C-alpha positions in Angstrom: 51.9 -24.7 -36.9 52.5 -20.9 -37.2 54.2 -19.1 -34.3 52.1 -16.6 -32.3 53.3 -13.0 -32.2 53.5 -12.0 -28.4 52.9 -8.3 -29.2 49.3 -9.2 -30.0 48.7 -10.2 -26.4 50.1 -7.0 -24.8 47.9 -4.4 -23.3 48.7 -1.1 -21.6 48.6 -1.6 -17.8 46.5 1.6 -17.4 43.7 0.0 -19.4 43.8 -3.1 -17.2 43.6 -0.9 -14.0 40.8 1.3 -15.4 38.7 -1.8 -16.4 39.3 -3.4 -13.0 38.3 -0.2 -11.1 35.1 0.1 -13.3 34.2 -3.5 -12.5 34.8 -3.1 -8.8 32.8 0.1 -8.8 29.9 -1.6 -10.5 29.9 -4.5 -8.1 30.0 -2.1 -5.1 27.1 -0.1 -6.6 25.0 -3.2 -7.3 25.6 -4.6 -3.8 24.7 -1.3 -2.1 21.4 -1.0 -4.1 20.7 -4.7 -3.4 21.0 -4.1 0.3 18.8 -1.0 0.2 16.1 -2.9 -1.8 16.3 -5.8 0.7 15.9 -3.5 3.7 13.0 -1.6 2.2 9.7 -2.7 3.8 7.1 -3.5 1.2 3.9 -1.5 1.9 0.9 -3.3 0.6 -2.3 -4.7 2.0 -4.5 -3.5 4.7 -1.7 -2.2 6.9 -0.8 0.3 4.2 -4.4 1.6 3.8 -5.0 2.4 7.5 -4.5 6.1 8.2 -4.5 7.1 4.5 -6.8 9.7 3.1 -9.5 8.9 0.5 -12.0 11.0 -1.4 -15.7 10.3 -1.3 -17.2 9.6 -4.7 -20.7 8.4 -3.7 -22.4 9.7 -0.6 -21.6 7.7 2.5 -24.9 7.2 4.4 -23.3 5.2 6.0 -22.3 3.0 3.0 -20.9 4.4 -0.3 -17.9 4.6 -2.5 -14.5 6.2 -2.0 -11.6 6.7 -4.3 -8.0 6.1 -3.2 -5.0 6.0 -5.5 -7.0 5.3 -8.6 -9.1 2.6 -7.0 -12.8 2.6 -6.1 -13.6 1.0 -2.7 -16.8 0.3 -0.8 -16.7 2.3 2.4 -18.7 2.6 5.5 -18.8 5.9 7.4 -18.4 5.5 11.2 -19.6 9.1 11.7 -22.8 9.3 9.7 -23.4 11.0 6.3 -20.4 12.2 4.2 -20.9 14.1 1.0 -19.1 13.5 -2.3 -15.8 15.5 -2.6 -15.1 15.3 1.1 -12.0 13.6 2.4 -12.1 10.8 4.9 -9.4 8.9 6.8 -9.4 5.1 6.7 -9.6 3.7 10.2 -9.9 -0.1 9.5 -10.2 -2.6 6.7 -12.6 -5.6 6.8 -12.2 -7.8 3.7 -12.9 -5.4 0.8 -14.7 -2.7 2.9 -13.1 0.3 4.3 -14.3 1.9 7.5 -13.7 5.6 7.4 -14.1 8.8 9.5 -14.4 12.4 8.3 -11.1 14.2 7.9 -11.1 17.3 10.0 -10.9 20.4 7.9 -8.1 22.9 8.7 -9.2 26.6 8.6 
């Protein structure tokens, strides 16, 4: 059996320290981002829609269609007729219908 040359197994201690520091830094970075992701509240569903602004696409008299974040929703106006292009605020959600009120224009 041939004898192994011990110089083949030697490595500069600075390389070992550099690799160890990089591994520890990566683990700390991953743990911090994992904790942030875990603490972040997911915002989906009806709770996320209430209070948001939507644009009217089909006249609400009182029922029509609004557009919010690329999605078309059936909406019912709680304040009467609303024309296309106007903005409304979502006040409540009932199944797949949004109940909306006119957004007050700032002048």
